[in-house]
C-alpha positions in Angstrom: -0.3 0.2 0.1 1.6 3.0 -1.0 1.2 5.7 1.8 0.4 9.5 1.5 1.1 11.9 3.3 0.1 16.4 3.0 3.3 18.5 4.6 1.7 21.7 5.6 4.0 24.5 5.9 4.3 28.3 5.0 7.7 27.6 4.2 8.4 26.0 1.2 12.4 25.4 2.2 10.3 23.3 4.4 7.6 21.8 2.0 11.1 20.7 0.4 13.3 18.9 2.9 10.6 17.5 3.9 9.2 16.1 1.0 12.7 14.7 0.1 12.8 12.7 3.2 9.7 11.3 3.2 9.6 10.2 -0.3 13.9 8.3 0.0 11.5 6.3 2.7 8.8 5.5 0.2 6.6 8.1 0.9 4.1 9.6 -2.1 4.1 13.2 -0.3 2.4 16.2 -1.7 3.1 19.6 -0.6 1.1 23.3 0.0 2.2 26.4 1.3 -1.5 27.6 1.9 -3.5 26.5 5.2 -6.2 27.6 3.6 -5.8 24.8 0.7 -5.4 21.8 3.4 -9.1 20.8 3.8 -9.0 20.7 -0.2 -6.1 18.7 -1.2 -7.1 16.3 1.8 -10.8 16.1 -0.3 -9.2 15.6 -3.7 -7.5 12.3 -2.6 -6.9 9.5 0.6 -4.2 11.0 3.0 -2.3 8.9 5.6 -1.3 10.9 7.9 -1.2 15.0 7.4 2.2 16.9 8.9 1.4 20.9 9.9 3.5 23.3 10.9 1.8 25.3 14.3 3.3 28.7 13.2 1.8 30.3 10.1 0.8 33.8 8.9 -2.9 33.3 7.2 -4.0 30.8 9.2 -2.7 29.4 12.8 -2.0 25.0 12.5 -4.6 24.6 16.0 -7.4 26.7 13.1 -6.1 24.7 10.5 -6.2 21.5 12.8 -9.6 21.8 13.8 -11.1 22.2 10.0 -8.9 18.7 9.4 -10.9 17.2 11.9 -14.2 18.9 10.5 -13.5 16.9 7.2 -12.0 13.6 8.5 -11.6 12.3 12.4 -9.4 9.8 11.7 -6.5 11.2 9.7 -2.8 10.5 11.6 -1.9 14.5 12.0 2.0 15.5 13.4 1.9 19.2 14.8 5.3 20.6 14.4 6.9 23.4 15.6 10.1 26.4 16.6 8.2 27.8 19.1 5.8 25.0 21.6 3.9 26.2 23.6 1.5 24.6 26.3 -1.8 26.6 25.1 -0.7 25.1 21.5 0.8 21.2 22.3 -2.6 21.8 24.9 -5.3 22.3 21.5 -3.4 20.2 19.6 -4.2 17.1 22.0 -7.4 18.4 22.2 -8.3 17.9 17.8 -6.2 14.7 18.4 -2.8 15.3 17.0 -1.2 12.0 16.8 1.9 14.0 17.7 3.6 17.0 18.8 7.1 17.6 17.4 9.4 20.5 17.9 11.5 21.9 15.1 14.3 21.6 13.7 13.9 17.9 13.8 16.9 15.8 12.2 15.5 12.8 10.0 15.5 10.1 11.9 13.9 11.2 15.0 11.2 13.3 12.8 11.0 9.6 10.6 10.4 7.9 14.5 7.3 10.2 14.5 5.8 9.9 10.7 6.7 5.5 11.4 4.4 6.2 14.8 1.9 8.0 13.4 1.1 5.8 11.2 1.7 2.2 13.4 -0.7 4.3 15.8 -3.5 3.8 12.8 -2.9 0.2 12.1 -0.7 1.5 8.5 3.2 0.4 7.9 4.8 0.6 3.9 5.9 -3.0 4.9 3.5 -5.1 6.9 5.1 -8.3 6.8 8.4 -6.6 7.8 6.2 -5.7 10.4 5.5 -9.0 11.2 8.7 -11.3 10.8 10.2 -8.3 14.1 7.0 -9.5 15.8 8.2 -12.5 15.2 11.4 -12.1 16.0 11.1 -10.5 19.2 8.5 -13.2 21.1 10.8 -15.6 20.1 13.3 -13.5 22.0 11.9 -12.5 24.4 10.5 -15.8 25.2 14.0 -17.8 24.2 15.7 -14.9 27.3 13.0 -15.5 30.0 13.3 -18.8 29.7 17.6 -18.8 30.2 18.4 -20.8 26.8 20.8 -19.9 24.1 20.4 -20.3 20.7 22.7 -23.5 20.9 20.0 -24.9 23.4 16.6 -24.3 20.9 18.4 -25.6 18.4 18.7 -28.2 20.3 15.3 -29.1 21.0 14.1 -27.9 17.3 16.3 -29.6 15.4 16.6 -26.4 13.0 20.0 -24.9 13.0 21.2 -21.6 15.3 22.2 -20.2 12.5 18.3 -20.2 11.0 16.8 -19.9 14.6 19.4 -16.4 14.8 17.9 -15.4 11.3 14.4 -15.6 12.8 14.9 -13.8 15.4 16.5 -11.0 13.4 13.3 -10.8 11.1 15.9 -11.7 8.9 14.4 -15.0 7.3 10.8 -16.4 6.9 10.8 -19.0 9.0 8.0 -22.3 7.5 5.0 -23.4 9.8 6.6 -26.2 10.5 9.9 -24.1 11.8 7.7 -22.0 14.1 6.0 -24.8 15.1 9.1 -26.7 16.6 9.9 -23.6 18.4 6.3 -22.8 19.3 7.0 -26.3 20.9 10.3 -26.2 22.2 9.4 -22.9 24.2 6.1 -24.2 25.2 3.8 -21.1 24.0 0.5 -21.5 21.6 1.7 -20.5 17.7 -0.9 -17.9 18.1 1.2 -16.6 20.8 4.1 -15.8 18.7 1.9 -14.0 16.5 1.3 -11.5 19.4 -1.8 -13.0 20.1 -2.7 -13.7 23.6 
């Protein structure tokens, strides 16, 4: 699924920078420097996330966020501001902003906020990779809780240490048969490997 993001910032340089950072990660990005066009743009296509500048001359980010929420109560919104205040933070949270971040942001920090906001909506660019990471994390956590080494788990399952290590690091897909062996060795139900409790 192609995730579409709208960047609303009155400074073209900020729009261009955020677009570049987001497009390098594979997101489809639309920008506008005119906050009055935000709802119109949101009506034109399905957007999953809005990155919204708080301090703009024509309309404040709070006003834009209120308009967004009248149009779409589900779209994720990250409010970004160089001048954070308690009032704007409260107003953002009241209007269900997914996050409230201080500008300027390091690209990794910014992308982390984007991924978190999308994850709260159940969106991911690569759900299969997310599943592999979740399975690997569950196996590793269960193994460590039981004080087992990879070698000991390999002995219990008949699988190689190398394969188990790759599964834990989400570098390899495990077959259903391998997952069954691992779940049995760790005394887990198969569903627990997938996060089902």
